[in-house]
N, CA, C, O and the ligand as a Tripos MOL2 file, in Angstrom:
@<TRIPOS>MOLECULE
protein
  297   295    75     0     0
PROTEIN
NO_CHARGES

@<TRIPOS>ATOM
      1 N          -8.8980    4.5690   13.8370 N.3       1 MET1
      2 CA         -8.1590    3.8920   12.9370 C.3       1 MET1
      3 C          -7.7110    4.8330   11.8430 C.2       1 MET1
      4 O          -8.5850    5.4260   11.2110 O.2       1 MET1
      5 N          -6.4600    5.0250   11.5610 N.am      2 PRO2
      6 CA         -5.9250    6.0280   10.8110 C.3       2 PRO2
      7 C          -6.2940    5.9600    9.3510 C.2       2 PRO2
      8 O          -6.7330    6.9680    8.7970 O.2       2 PRO2
      9 N          -6.1400    4.8330    8.7000 N.am      3 ASN3
     10 CA         -6.8450    4.3970    7.4440 C.3       3 ASN3
     11 C          -7.2560    3.0390    7.3100 C.2       3 ASN3
     12 O          -6.8670    2.1850    8.1060 O.2       3 ASN3
     13 N          -8.0440    2.7730    6.3220 N.am      4 PHE4
     14 CA         -8.8810    1.4790    6.3810 C.3       4 PHE4
     15 C          -8.0060    0.2050    6.5670 C.2       4 PHE4
     16 O          -8.4690   -0.7860    7.1320 O.2       4 PHE4
     17 N          -6.7000    0.2450    6.0710 N.am      5 LEU5
     18 CA         -5.8800   -0.8590    6.5220 C.3       5 LEU5
     19 C          -4.9900   -0.7730    7.6540 C.2       5 LEU5
     20 O          -4.1380   -1.6300    7.8890 O.2       5 LEU5
     21 N          -5.1930    0.3150    8.3990 N.am      6 ASN6
     22 CA         -4.3530    0.4740    9.5800 C.3       6 ASN6
     23 C          -2.9500    0.5430    9.2800 C.2       6 ASN6
     24 O          -2.1650    0.0000   10.0580 O.2       6 ASN6
     25 N          -2.5270    1.1410    8.2530 N.am      7 LEU7
     26 CA         -1.0010    1.1650    8.0480 C.3       7 LEU7
     27 C          -0.3690    2.4540    8.6100 C.2       7 LEU7
     28 O          -0.8300    3.5920    8.5210 O.2       7 LEU7
     29 N           0.6780    2.0950    9.1570 N.am      8 VAL8
     30 CA          1.5910    3.1880    9.7690 C.3       8 VAL8
     31 C           2.9730    3.1110    9.3910 C.2       8 VAL8
     32 O           3.4760    1.9930    9.2740 O.2       8 VAL8
     33 N           3.7070    4.2140    9.1700 N.am      9 CYS9
     34 CA          4.9880    4.2210    8.6100 C.3       9 CYS9
     35 C           5.8490    3.7500    9.9070 C.2       9 CYS9
     36 O           5.7090    4.2500   11.0230 O.2       9 CYS9
     37 N           6.7580    2.7130    9.5860 N.am     10 PRO10
     38 CA          7.4150    2.2050   10.7840 C.3      10 PRO10
     39 C           8.7010    3.1800   11.2110 C.2      10 PRO10
     40 O           9.3790    2.9670   12.2160 O.2      10 PRO10
     41 N           8.8940    4.1310   10.4140 N.am     11 ARG11
     42 CA          9.9870    5.0280   10.7480 C.3      11 ARG11
     43 C           9.4060    6.2410   11.5300 C.2      11 ARG11
     44 O           9.7830    6.4740   12.6790 O.2      11 ARG11
     45 N           8.4880    7.0050   10.8970 N.am     12 CYS12
     46 CA          7.9660    8.3510   11.3880 C.3      12 CYS12
     47 C           6.6290    8.2760   11.9960 C.2      12 CYS12
     48 O           6.1280    9.2250   12.5990 O.2      12 CYS12
     49 N           6.0610    7.1480   11.8310 N.am     13 GLY13
     50 CA          4.5760    7.1020   12.4480 C.3      13 GLY13
     51 C           3.5350    7.5680   11.7440 C.2      13 GLY13
     52 O           2.3940    7.4930   12.1990 O.2      13 GLY13
     53 N           3.8110    8.1240   10.5060 N.am     14 ALA14
     54 CA          2.7640    8.6710    9.7280 C.3      14 ALA14
     55 C           1.6540    7.8380    9.2930 C.2      14 ALA14
     56 O           1.9230    6.7110    8.8770 O.2      14 ALA14
     57 N           0.4410    8.2300    9.3280 N.am     15 ASP15
     58 CA         -0.6550    7.1850    9.0100 C.3      15 ASP15
     59 C          -1.4950    7.6800    7.8450 C.2      15 ASP15
     60 O          -2.4570    7.0190    7.4540 O.2      15 ASP15
     61 N          -1.1610    8.7910    7.3030 N.am     16 ASP16
     62 CA         -1.9770    9.4780    6.2740 C.3      16 ASP16
     63 C          -1.0190    9.8180    5.0510 C.2      16 ASP16
     64 O          -1.4380   10.5620    4.1640 O.2      16 ASP16
     65 N           0.2050    9.3080    4.9950 N.am     17 ARG17
     66 CA          1.0000    9.5160    3.8540 C.3      17 ARG17
     67 C           1.5070    8.1900    3.2930 C.2      17 ARG17
     68 O           2.5830    8.2120    2.6950 O.2      17 ARG17
     69 N           0.9090    7.1460    3.4100 N.am     18 VAL18
     70 CA          1.3370    5.8370    3.0030 C.3      18 VAL18
     71 C           0.7260    5.4750    1.5770 C.2      18 VAL18
     72 O          -0.4870    5.5250    1.3740 O.2      18 VAL18
     73 N           1.5970    5.1290    0.6630 N.am     19 GLU19
     74 CA          1.1290    4.5860   -0.5070 C.3      19 GLU19
     75 C           1.6450    3.2440   -1.0510 C.2      19 GLU19
     76 O           2.8410    2.9830   -0.9260 O.2      19 GLU19
     77 N           0.8080    2.3760   -1.6500 N.am     20 ILE20
     78 CA          1.0890    1.1370   -1.8870 C.3      20 ILE20
     79 C           1.3150    0.9830   -3.4200 C.2      20 ILE20
     80 O           0.5510    1.5290   -4.2150 O.2      20 ILE20
     81 N           2.3140    0.2760   -3.7980 N.am     21 ALA21
     82 CA          2.5380    0.0680   -5.2690 C.3      21 ALA21
     83 C           1.7770   -1.1730   -5.6150 C.2      21 ALA21
     84 O           2.1450   -2.2620   -5.1750 O.2      21 ALA21
     85 N           0.7090   -1.0460   -6.4030 N.am     22 SER22
     86 CA         -0.1300   -2.2120   -6.6790 C.3      22 SER22
     87 C           0.1990   -2.7320   -8.0240 C.2      22 SER22
     88 O           0.9880   -2.1550   -8.7720 O.2      22 SER22
     89 N          -0.4790   -3.9400   -8.3510 N.am     23 GLN23
     90 CA         -0.3090   -4.4770   -9.6520 C.3      23 GLN23
     91 C          -1.6950   -4.3930  -10.2790 C.2      23 GLN23
     92 O          -2.7360   -4.8690   -9.8270 O.2      23 GLN23
     93 N          -1.5190   -3.7000  -11.4050 N.am     24 LEU24
     94 CA         -2.8480   -3.4300  -12.2500 C.3      24 LEU24
     95 C          -2.9080   -4.4530  -13.4640 C.2      24 LEU24
     96 O          -2.0120   -4.5950  -14.2960 O.2      24 LEU24
     97 N          -4.0600   -5.1100  -13.4270 N.am     25 TRP25
     98 CA         -4.2550   -6.0980  -14.5700 C.3      25 TRP25
     99 C          -4.7350   -5.3130  -15.7270 C.2      25 TRP25
    100 O          -5.5760   -4.4190  -15.6300 O.2      25 TRP25
    101 N          -4.1300   -5.7050  -16.8940 N.am     26 LEU26
    102 CA         -4.3100   -5.0380  -18.2010 C.3      26 LEU26
    103 C          -4.9540   -6.0320  -19.1430 C.2      26 LEU26
    104 O          -4.5080   -7.1730  -19.2630 O.2      26 LEU26
    105 N          -5.9760   -5.6030  -19.7920 N.am     27 ARG27
    106 CA         -6.4430   -6.3650  -20.9520 C.3      27 ARG27
    107 C          -5.5940   -6.1560  -22.2020 C.2      27 ARG27
    108 O          -5.2560   -5.0280  -22.5600 O.2      27 ARG27
    109 N          -5.2310   -7.3520  -22.9100 N.am     28 VAL28
    110 CA         -4.4680   -7.1660  -24.0550 C.3      28 VAL28
    111 C          -5.5720   -7.1310  -25.2510 C.2      28 VAL28
    112 O          -6.4770   -7.9650  -25.2930 O.2      28 VAL28
    113 N          -5.4400   -6.2050  -26.1190 N.am     29 THR29
    114 CA         -6.4200   -6.1790  -27.3330 C.3      29 THR29
    115 C          -5.5530   -6.1060  -28.4260 C.2      29 THR29
    116 O          -4.3310   -6.1890  -28.3010 O.2      29 THR29
    117 N          -6.2730   -5.9160  -29.7600 N.am     30 ASP30
    118 CA         -5.5910   -5.8980  -31.0000 C.3      30 ASP30
    119 C          -4.9270   -4.6110  -31.1600 C.2      30 ASP30
    120 O          -4.1350   -4.4580  -32.0900 O.2      30 ASP30
    121 N          -5.1640   -3.7260  -30.3870 N.am     31 SER31
    122 CA         -4.5420   -2.2750  -30.4710 C.3      31 SER31
    123 C          -3.5460   -1.9200  -29.3650 C.2      31 SER31
    124 O          -2.8770   -0.8890  -29.4260 O.2      31 SER31
    125 N          -3.4620   -2.7540  -28.3960 N.am     32 GLY32
    126 CA         -2.6200   -2.4650  -27.1560 C.3      32 GLY32
    127 C          -3.0730   -2.9480  -25.9370 C.2      32 GLY32
    128 O          -3.8040   -3.9390  -25.9360 O.2      32 GLY32
    129 N          -2.7860   -2.4600  -24.9990 N.am     33 THR33
    130 CA         -3.2630   -2.8130  -23.5640 C.3      33 THR33
    131 C          -4.0760   -1.7640  -22.8280 C.2      33 THR33
    132 O          -3.7230   -0.5880  -22.9120 O.2      33 THR33
    133 N          -5.1110   -2.0950  -22.1330 N.am     34 GLU34
    134 CA         -5.8080   -1.2650  -21.2730 C.3      34 GLU34
    135 C          -6.2470   -1.8970  -20.0760 C.2      34 GLU34
    136 O          -6.4510   -3.1110  -20.0850 O.2      34 GLU34
    137 N          -6.4450   -1.1070  -18.8780 N.am     35 PRO35
    138 CA         -7.1130   -1.6470  -17.8250 C.3      35 PRO35
    139 C          -8.2110   -2.4200  -18.0120 C.2      35 PRO35
    140 O          -9.0750   -1.9980  -18.7800 O.2      35 PRO35
    141 N          -8.3810   -3.6280  -17.3860 N.am     36 ASP36
    142 CA         -9.5240   -4.3880  -17.6320 C.3      36 ASP36
    143 C         -10.8200   -3.6860  -17.2510 C.2      36 ASP36
    144 O         -10.7900   -2.6040  -16.6640 O.2      36 ASP36
    145 N         -11.9630   -4.2940  -17.5800 N.am     37 LEU37
    146 CA        -13.2440   -3.6180  -17.4930 C.3      37 LEU37
    147 C         -13.6210   -3.1250  -16.0220 C.2      37 LEU37
    148 O         -14.3100   -2.1340  -15.7820 O.2      37 LEU37
    149 N         -13.0700   -3.9580  -15.1020 N.am     38 THR38
    150 CA        -13.3760   -3.7010  -13.6590 C.3      38 THR38
    151 C         -12.2710   -3.0140  -13.0590 C.2      38 THR38
    152 O         -12.3220   -2.7920  -11.8500 O.2      38 THR38
    153 N         -11.2460   -2.6320  -13.7540 N.am     39 GLY39
    154 CA        -10.0560   -1.9430  -13.1630 C.3      39 GLY39
    155 C          -9.5040   -2.6820  -11.9670 C.2      39 GLY39
    156 O          -9.1880   -2.0710  -10.9460 O.2      39 GLY39
    157 N          -9.3870   -3.9590  -12.0790 N.am     40 THR40
    158 CA         -8.8430   -4.9960  -11.0990 C.3      40 THR40
    159 C          -7.4000   -4.5300  -10.7930 C.2      40 THR40
    160 O          -6.5960   -4.3040  -11.6970 O.2      40 THR40
    161 N          -7.1170   -4.4020   -9.5300 N.am     41 TYR41
    162 CA         -5.6080   -4.1920   -9.1330 C.3      41 TYR41
    163 C          -5.5620   -5.1090   -7.7970 C.2      41 TYR41
    164 O          -6.5130   -5.3420   -7.0510 O.2      41 TYR41
    165 N          -4.3120   -5.5470   -7.6820 N.am     42 ASP42
    166 CA         -3.8520   -6.3420   -6.4960 C.3      42 ASP42
    167 C          -2.8160   -5.8800   -5.6380 C.2      42 ASP42
    168 O          -1.8720   -5.3410   -6.2160 O.2      42 ASP42
    169 N          -2.7610   -5.9650   -4.3480 N.am     43 TYR43
    170 CA         -1.6600   -5.7160   -3.5900 C.3      43 TYR43
    171 C          -1.5770   -6.8700   -2.6760 C.2      43 TYR43
    172 O          -2.5910   -7.5380   -2.4720 O.2      43 TYR43
    173 N          -0.3570   -7.1880   -2.0580 N.am     44 THR44
    174 CA         -0.1300   -8.3370   -1.2570 C.3      44 THR44
    175 C           0.7830   -7.8590   -0.1020 C.2      44 THR44
    176 O           1.4690   -6.8450   -0.2280 O.2      44 THR44
    177 N           0.7790   -8.5180    0.8920 N.am     45 PRO45
    178 CA          1.6430   -8.2510    2.0760 C.3      45 PRO45
    179 C           3.1610   -7.9110    1.5550 C.2      45 PRO45
    180 O           3.9630   -7.2380    2.2020 O.2      45 PRO45
    181 N           3.3910   -8.4460    0.3760 N.am     46 GLY46
    182 CA          4.7980   -8.3830   -0.0580 C.3      46 GLY46
    183 C           4.9510   -7.0980   -0.9780 C.2      46 GLY46
    184 O           6.0390   -6.7400   -1.4290 O.2      46 GLY46
    185 N           3.7370   -6.4320   -1.2140 N.am     47 SER47
    186 CA          3.9350   -5.3330   -2.1950 C.3      47 SER47
    187 C           4.6900   -4.2360   -1.5880 C.2      47 SER47
    188 O           4.6420   -4.0180   -0.3770 O.2      47 SER47
    189 N           5.4810   -3.4460   -2.5190 N.am     48 PRO48
    190 CA          6.1970   -2.3190   -2.0210 C.3      48 PRO48
    191 C           5.1970   -1.1960   -1.6040 C.2      48 PRO48
    192 O           4.2050   -0.8590   -2.2510 O.2      48 PRO48
    193 N           5.6310   -0.6540   -0.3790 N.am     49 ALA49
    194 CA          4.9540    0.5140    0.1480 C.3      49 ALA49
    195 C           5.8800    1.7380    0.4800 C.2      49 ALA49
    196 O           7.0430    1.5460    0.8350 O.2      49 ALA49
    197 N           5.3890    2.9090    0.3700 N.am     50 ILE50
    198 CA          6.2930    4.0320    0.7740 C.3      50 ILE50
    199 C           5.5460    4.9740    1.6290 C.2      50 ILE50
    200 O           4.3200    5.0470    1.5430 O.2      50 ILE50
    201 N           6.2160    5.6860    2.4360 N.am     51 CYS51
    202 CA          5.8490    6.7160    3.2530 C.3      51 CYS51
    203 C           6.2760    8.0680    2.4830 C.2      51 CYS51
    204 O           7.4740    8.2870    2.3060 O.2      51 CYS51
    205 N           5.3370    8.9360    2.0450 N.am     52 THR52
    206 CA          5.6450   10.1570    1.4140 C.3      52 THR52
    207 C           6.0630   11.1880    2.3080 C.2      52 THR52
    208 O           6.5430   12.2500    1.9100 O.2      52 THR52
    209 N           5.8810   10.8840    3.5570 N.am     53 ASN53
    210 CA          6.2610   11.9000    4.6490 C.3      53 ASN53
    211 C           7.9180   11.8360    5.0130 C.2      53 ASN53
    212 O           8.5520   12.8780    5.1740 O.2      53 ASN53
    213 N           8.4480   10.7110    5.1070 N.am     54 CYS54
    214 CA          9.8960   10.4590    5.3930 C.3      54 CYS54
    215 C          10.5240    9.7490    4.2950 C.2      54 CYS54
    216 O          11.7510    9.6460    4.3220 O.2      54 CYS54
    217 N           9.8140    9.1980    3.2440 N.am     55 SER55
    218 CA         10.5620    8.5310    2.0760 C.3      55 SER55
    219 C          10.9240    7.0730    2.5530 C.2      55 SER55
    220 O          11.6900    6.3800    1.8840 O.2      55 SER55
    221 N          10.3850    6.6460    3.6680 N.am     56 TYR56
    222 CA         10.7580    5.2210    4.0980 C.3      56 TYR56
    223 C          10.1370    4.3290    3.0250 C.2      56 TYR56
    224 O           8.9940    4.5120    2.6060 O.2      56 TYR56
    225 N          10.9730    3.3210    2.5850 N.am     57 VAL57
    226 CA         10.3770    2.3270    1.6450 C.3      57 VAL57
    227 C          10.4400    0.9720    2.2400 C.2      57 VAL57
    228 O          11.4790    0.6250    2.8020 O.2      57 VAL57
    229 N           9.4400    0.1880    2.1700 N.am     58 GLY58
    230 CA          9.4040   -1.1570    2.7680 C.3      58 GLY58
    231 C           8.3270   -1.9530    2.0310 C.2      58 GLY58
    232 O           7.9690   -1.7090    0.8790 O.2      58 GLY58
    233 N           7.8350   -2.9490    2.8210 N.am     59 THR59
    234 CA          6.7220   -3.8200    2.3090 C.3      59 THR59
    235 C           5.2700   -3.4060    3.1510 C.2      59 THR59
    236 O           5.2110   -2.8400    4.2430 O.2      59 THR59
    237 N           4.3610   -3.7720    2.4730 N.am     60 LEU60
    238 CA          3.0210   -3.5010    2.9820 C.3      60 LEU60
    239 C           2.9940   -4.1340    4.4900 C.2      60 LEU60
    240 O           2.5100   -3.5560    5.4630 O.2      60 LEU60
    241 N           3.5760   -5.3710    4.5060 N.am     61 ARG61
    242 CA          3.7080   -6.0370    5.7960 C.3      61 ARG61
    243 C           4.2250   -5.2710    6.9240 C.2      61 ARG61
    244 O           3.6550   -5.2540    8.0150 O.2      61 ARG61
    245 N           5.4090   -4.5730    6.6450 N.am     62 GLN62
    246 CA          6.0470   -3.7240    7.6060 C.3      62 GLN62
    247 C           5.1960   -2.6380    7.9920 C.2      62 GLN62
    248 O           5.1990   -2.2660    9.1650 O.2      62 GLN62
    249 N           4.4000   -2.0360    7.0520 N.am     63 PHE63
    250 CA          3.4610   -0.9400    7.5180 C.3      63 PHE63
    251 C           2.2830   -1.5330    8.3290 C.2      63 PHE63
    252 O           1.8040   -0.8530    9.2360 O.2      63 PHE63
    253 N           1.8460   -2.6210    8.0850 N.am     64 GLU64
    254 CA          0.8730   -3.3430    8.8330 C.3      64 GLU64
    255 C           1.4400   -3.6940   10.2440 C.2      64 GLU64
    256 O           0.6670   -3.4950   11.1810 O.2      64 GLU64
    257 N           2.4800   -4.1080   10.4850 N.am     65 ASP65
    258 CA          2.9960   -4.4630   11.6450 C.3      65 ASP65
    259 C           3.2460   -3.2810   12.5040 C.2      65 ASP65
    260 O           3.1280   -3.3870   13.7240 O.2      65 ASP65
    261 N           3.5760   -2.1930   11.9600 N.am     66 ALA66
    262 CA          3.7790   -0.8990   12.7090 C.3      66 ALA66
    263 C           2.3050   -0.3450   13.0400 C.2      66 ALA66
    264 O           2.0840    0.2790   14.0780 O.2      66 ALA66
    265 N           1.4200   -0.5890   12.1840 N.am     67 GLY67
    266 CA          0.0400   -0.2320   12.5500 C.3      67 GLY67
    267 C          -0.5940   -0.9750   13.6880 C.2      67 GLY67
    268 O          -1.4160   -0.4520   14.4410 O.2      67 GLY67
    269 N          -0.1020   -2.4470   13.8040 N.am     68 LYS68
    270 CA         -0.7300   -3.1610   14.8860 C.3      68 LYS68
    271 C          -0.0490   -2.6930   16.2560 C.2      68 LYS68
    272 O          -0.6490   -2.6270   17.3280 O.2      68 LYS68
    273 N           1.2650   -2.3860   16.0580 N.am     69 GLN69
    274 CA          2.0950   -1.9480   17.3260 C.3      69 GLN69
    275 C           1.5300   -0.4400   17.8690 C.2      69 GLN69
    276 O           1.4700   -0.2050   19.0760 O.2      69 GLN69
    277 N           1.1760    0.4210   16.9840 N.am     70 SER70
    278 CA          0.6850    1.6620   17.2980 C.3      70 SER70
    279 C          -0.7020    1.5740   17.8950 C.2      70 SER70
    280 O          -1.0630    2.3670   18.7640 O.2      70 SER70
    281 N          -1.5550    0.5160   17.3850 N.am     71 GLY71
    282 CA         -2.8680    0.3130   17.9240 C.3      71 GLY71
    283 C          -2.8110   -0.2980   19.3230 C.2      71 GLY71
    284 O          -3.6700   -0.0040   20.1550 O.2      71 GLY71
    285 N          -1.8280   -1.1320   19.5940 N.am     72 ALA72
    286 CA         -1.7830   -1.7460   20.7620 C.3      72 ALA72
    287 C          -1.2480   -0.7170   21.8380 C.2      72 ALA72
    288 O          -1.6250   -0.8540   23.0020 O.2      72 ALA72
    289 N          -0.4320    0.2520   21.5170 N.am     73 ALA73
    290 CA         -0.0180    1.3430   22.3470 C.3      73 ALA73
    291 C          -1.0240    2.2110   22.9300 C.2      73 ALA73
    292 O          -0.9460    2.7080   24.0530 O.2      73 ALA73
    293 N          -2.0700    2.3790   22.0160 N.am     74 SER74
    294 CA         -2.8930    3.4960   22.3150 C.3      74 SER74
    295 C          -4.2700    2.8200   23.0000 C.2      74 SER74
    296 O          -5.1920    3.5440   23.3730 O.2      74 SER74
    297 ZN          7.3430    7.9290    7.5170 Zn       75 ZN75
@<TRIPOS>BOND
     1     1     2 1
     2     2     3 1
     3     3     4 2
     4     3     5 am
     5     5     6 1
     6     6     7 1
     7     7     8 2
     8     7     9 am
     9     9    10 1
    10    10    11 1
    11    11    12 2
    12    11    13 am
    13    13    14 1
    14    14    15 1
    15    15    16 2
    16    15    17 am
    17    17    18 1
    18    18    19 1
    19    19    20 2
    20    19    21 am
    21    21    22 1
    22    22    23 1
    23    23    24 2
    24    23    25 am
    25    25    26 1
    26    26    27 1
    27    27    28 2
    28    27    29 am
    29    29    30 1
    30    30    31 1
    31    31    32 2
    32    31    33 am
    33    33    34 1
    34    34    35 1
    35    35    36 2
    36    35    37 am
    37    37    38 1
    38    38    39 1
    39    39    40 2
    40    39    41 am
    41    41    42 1
    42    42    43 1
    43    43    44 2
    44    43    45 am
    45    45    46 1
    46    46    47 1
    47    47    48 2
    48    47    49 am
    49    49    50 1
    50    50    51 1
    51    51    52 2
    52    51    53 am
    53    53    54 1
    54    54    55 1
    55    55    56 2
    56    55    57 am
    57    57    58 1
    58    58    59 1
    59    59    60 2
    60    59    61 am
    61    61    62 1
    62    62    63 1
    63    63    64 2
    64    63    65 am
    65    65    66 1
    66    66    67 1
    67    67    68 2
    68    67    69 am
    69    69    70 1
    70    70    71 1
    71    71    72 2
    72    71    73 am
    73    73    74 1
    74    74    75 1
    75    75    76 2
    76    75    77 am
    77    77    78 1
    78    78    79 1
    79    79    80 2
    80    79    81 am
    81    81    82 1
    82    82    83 1
    83    83    84 2
    84    83    85 am
    85    85    86 1
    86    86    87 1
    87    87    88 2
    88    87    89 am
    89    89    90 1
    90    90    91 1
    91    91    92 2
    92    91    93 am
    93    93    94 1
    94    94    95 1
    95    95    96 2
    96    95    97 am
    97    97    98 1
    98    98    99 1
    99    99   100 2
   100    99   101 am
   101   101   102 1
   102   102   103 1
   103   103   104 2
   104   103   105 am
   105   105   106 1
   106   106   107 1
   107   107   108 2
   108   107   109 am
   109   109   110 1
   110   110   111 1
   111   111   112 2
   112   111   113 am
   113   113   114 1
   114   114   115 1
   115   115   116 2
   116   115   117 am
   117   117   118 1
   118   118   119 1
   119   119   120 2
   120   119   121 am
   121   121   122 1
   122   122   123 1
   123   123   124 2
   124   123   125 am
   125   125   126 1
   126   126   127 1
   127   127   128 2
   128   127   129 am
   129   129   130 1
   130   130   131 1
   131   131   132 2
   132   131   133 am
   133   133   134 1
   134   134   135 1
   135   135   136 2
   136   135   137 am
   137   137   138 1
   138   138   139 1
   139   139   140 2
   140   139   141 am
   141   141   142 1
   142   142   143 1
   143   143   144 2
   144   143   145 am
   145   145   146 1
   146   146   147 1
   147   147   148 2
   148   147   149 am
   149   149   150 1
   150   150   151 1
   151   151   152 2
   152   151   153 am
   153   153   154 1
   154   154   155 1
   155   155   156 2
   156   155   157 am
   157   157   158 1
   158   158   159 1
   159   159   160 2
   160   159   161 am
   161   161   162 1
   162   162   163 1
   163   163   164 2
   164   163   165 am
   165   165   166 1
   166   166   167 1
   167   167   168 2
   168   167   169 am
   169   169   170 1
   170   170   171 1
   171   171   172 2
   172   171   173 am
   173   173   174 1
   174   174   175 1
   175   175   176 2
   176   175   177 am
   177   177   178 1
   178   178   179 1
   179   179   180 2
   180   179   181 am
   181   181   182 1
   182   182   183 1
   183   183   184 2
   184   183   185 am
   185   185   186 1
   186   186   187 1
   187   187   188 2
   188   187   189 am
   189   189   190 1
   190   190   191 1
   191   191   192 2
   192   191   193 am
   193   193   194 1
   194   194   195 1
   195   195   196 2
   196   195   197 am
   197   197   198 1
   198   198   199 1
   199   199   200 2
   200   199   201 am
   201   201   202 1
   202   202   203 1
   203   203   204 2
   204   203   205 am
   205   205   206 1
   206   206   207 1
   207   207   208 2
   208   207   209 am
   209   209   210 1
   210   210   211 1
   211   211   212 2
   212   211   213 am
   213   213   214 1
   214   214   215 1
   215   215   216 2
   216   215   217 am
   217   217   218 1
   218   218   219 1
   219   219   220 2
   220   219   221 am
   221   221   222 1
   222   222   223 1
   223   223   224 2
   224   223   225 am
   225   225   226 1
   226   226   227 1
   227   227   228 2
   228   227   229 am
   229   229   230 1
   230   230   231 1
   231   231   232 2
   232   231   233 am
   233   233   234 1
   234   234   235 1
   235   235   236 2
   236   235   237 am
   237   237   238 1
   238   238   239 1
   239   239   240 2
   240   239   241 am
   241   241   242 1
   242   242   243 1
   243   243   244 2
   244   243   245 am
   245   245   246 1
   246   246   247 1
   247   247   248 2
   248   247   249 am
   249   249   250 1
   250   250   251 1
   251   251   252 2
   252   251   253 am
   253   253   254 1
   254   254   255 1
   255   255   256 2
   256   255   257 am
   257   257   258 1
   258   258   259 1
   259   259   260 2
   260   259   261 am
   261   261   262 1
   262   262   263 1
   263   263   264 2
   264   263   265 am
   265   265   266 1
   266   266   267 1
   267   267   268 2
   268   267   269 am
   269   269   270 1
   270   270   271 1
   271   271   272 2
   272   271   273 am
   273   273   274 1
   274   274   275 1
   275   275   276 2
   276   275   277 am
   277   277   278 1
   278   278   279 1
   279   279   280 2
   280   279   281 am
   281   281   282 1
   282   282   283 1
   283   283   284 2
   284   283   285 am
   285   285   286 1
   286   286   287 1
   287   287   288 2
   288   287   289 am
   289   289   290 1
   290   290   291 1
   291   291   292 2
   292   291   293 am
   293   293   294 1
   294   294   295 1
   295   295   296 2
@<TRIPOS>SUBSTRUCTURE
     1 MET1         2 RESIDUE 1 A MET
     2 PRO2         6 RESIDUE 1 A PRO
     3 ASN3        10 RESIDUE 1 A ASN
     4 PHE4        14 RESIDUE 1 A PHE
     5 LEU5        18 RESIDUE 1 A LEU
     6 ASN6        22 RESIDUE 1 A ASN
     7 LEU7        26 RESIDUE 1 A LEU
     8 VAL8        30 RESIDUE 1 A VAL
     9 CYS9        34 RESIDUE 1 A CYS
    10 PRO10       38 RESIDUE 1 A PRO
    11 ARG11       42 RESIDUE 1 A ARG
    12 CYS12       46 RESIDUE 1 A CYS
    13 GLY13       50 RESIDUE 1 A GLY
    14 ALA14       54 RESIDUE 1 A ALA
    15 ASP15       58 RESIDUE 1 A ASP
    16 ASP16       62 RESIDUE 1 A ASP
    17 ARG17       66 RESIDUE 1 A ARG
    18 VAL18       70 RESIDUE 1 A VAL
    19 GLU19       74 RESIDUE 1 A GLU
    20 ILE20       78 RESIDUE 1 A ILE
    21 ALA21       82 RESIDUE 1 A ALA
    22 SER22       86 RESIDUE 1 A SER
    23 GLN23       90 RESIDUE 1 A GLN
    24 LEU24       94 RESIDUE 1 A LEU
    25 TRP25       98 RESIDUE 1 A TRP
    26 LEU26      102 RESIDUE 1 A LEU
    27 ARG27      106 RESIDUE 1 A ARG
    28 VAL28      110 RESIDUE 1 A VAL
    29 THR29      114 RESIDUE 1 A THR
    30 ASP30      118 RESIDUE 1 A ASP
    31 SER31      122 RESIDUE 1 A SER
    32 GLY32      126 RESIDUE 1 A GLY
    33 THR33      130 RESIDUE 1 A THR
    34 GLU34      134 RESIDUE 1 A GLU
    35 PRO35      138 RESIDUE 1 A PRO
    36 ASP36      142 RESIDUE 1 A ASP
    37 LEU37      146 RESIDUE 1 A LEU
    38 THR38      150 RESIDUE 1 A THR
    39 GLY39      154 RESIDUE 1 A GLY
    40 THR40      158 RESIDUE 1 A THR
    41 TYR41      162 RESIDUE 1 A TYR
    42 ASP42      166 RESIDUE 1 A ASP
    43 TYR43      170 RESIDUE 1 A TYR
    44 THR44      174 RESIDUE 1 A THR
    45 PRO45      178 RESIDUE 1 A PRO
    46 GLY46      182 RESIDUE 1 A GLY
    47 SER47      186 RESIDUE 1 A SER
    48 PRO48      190 RESIDUE 1 A PRO
    49 ALA49      194 RESIDUE 1 A ALA
    50 ILE50      198 RESIDUE 1 A ILE
    51 CYS51      202 RESIDUE 1 A CYS
    52 THR52      206 RESIDUE 1 A THR
    53 ASN53      210 RESIDUE 1 A ASN
    54 CYS54      214 RESIDUE 1 A CYS
    55 SER55      218 RESIDUE 1 A SER
    56 TYR56      222 RESIDUE 1 A TYR
    57 VAL57      226 RESIDUE 1 A VAL
    58 GLY58      230 RESIDUE 1 A GLY
    59 THR59      234 RESIDUE 1 A THR
    60 LEU60      238 RESIDUE 1 A LEU
    61 ARG61      242 RESIDUE 1 A ARG
    62 GLN62      246 RESIDUE 1 A GLN
    63 PHE63      250 RESIDUE 1 A PHE
    64 GLU64      254 RESIDUE 1 A GLU
    65 ASP65      258 RESIDUE 1 A ASP
    66 ALA66      262 RESIDUE 1 A ALA
    67 GLY67      266 RESIDUE 1 A GLY
    68 LYS68      270 RESIDUE 1 A LYS
    69 GLN69      274 RESIDUE 1 A GLN
    70 SER70      278 RESIDUE 1 A SER
    71 GLY71      282 RESIDUE 1 A GLY
    72 ALA72      286 RESIDUE 1 A ALA
    73 ALA73      290 RESIDUE 1 A ALA
    74 SER74      294 RESIDUE 1 A SER
    75 ZN75       297 GROUP 0 **** ****
């Protein structure tokens, strides 16, 4: 398995250059905002994902689907 989510770029097939845009939760304080104490962040199948190898931009789901297809082929 290439990475722990088995994400693969649908365009170039890279499995080690995938990045996810996650949502980071911030604690609002009297002086501003800061990451909450546990550093909680979220991503969903609809979260944006990018391949830094070929600059393909899609959703996490698209990279998951490509990972499933490559897993089935090998
Ligand atoms: Zn790519």
